C-alpha angles and dihedrals in degrees: 000000000000136000106241112199119197116176102316097336125097120198134176113237138164117276097241094052094044092051092046092050091054093046092048092046090053091050091049092048092051090051094045089239136126140210139170123231129187120209138171115249144153118258124222091272092052097257120141109246138173109232124193117205126200103214117199141122092292098044108137094216126156134163130201132179122255135187095225117156093204119119112261114254117249108257100155095129099046090041090054089051092048093049091048092051092046090052093047093049094042096048110013116198116256121247116239114224121234101224114180123219113246090244092055105109095190118140104278090200094054105115 
């Protein structure tokens, strides 16, 4: 578990999701982009909450380790999304060109 601090709020969240949020936020900042991500966490009073983070170049996001014995919240779906976005931004797929054969008489101006 990690303490995830965003602005003046501190939440407890599973290690994998906390690390992925930081990595994704850094990738978004480098690209000048933004996204919002919702995760399940524990609030300061131990209640289960759903927190939505706006991730961009100015996101005040920080993680620190904790020795909490609480069960990690289930973030399988948001973690999958974060990993997918990290992979896409780290190694974007190439775009295949649509070269036409010289005998193709299709309308060259058809967009």
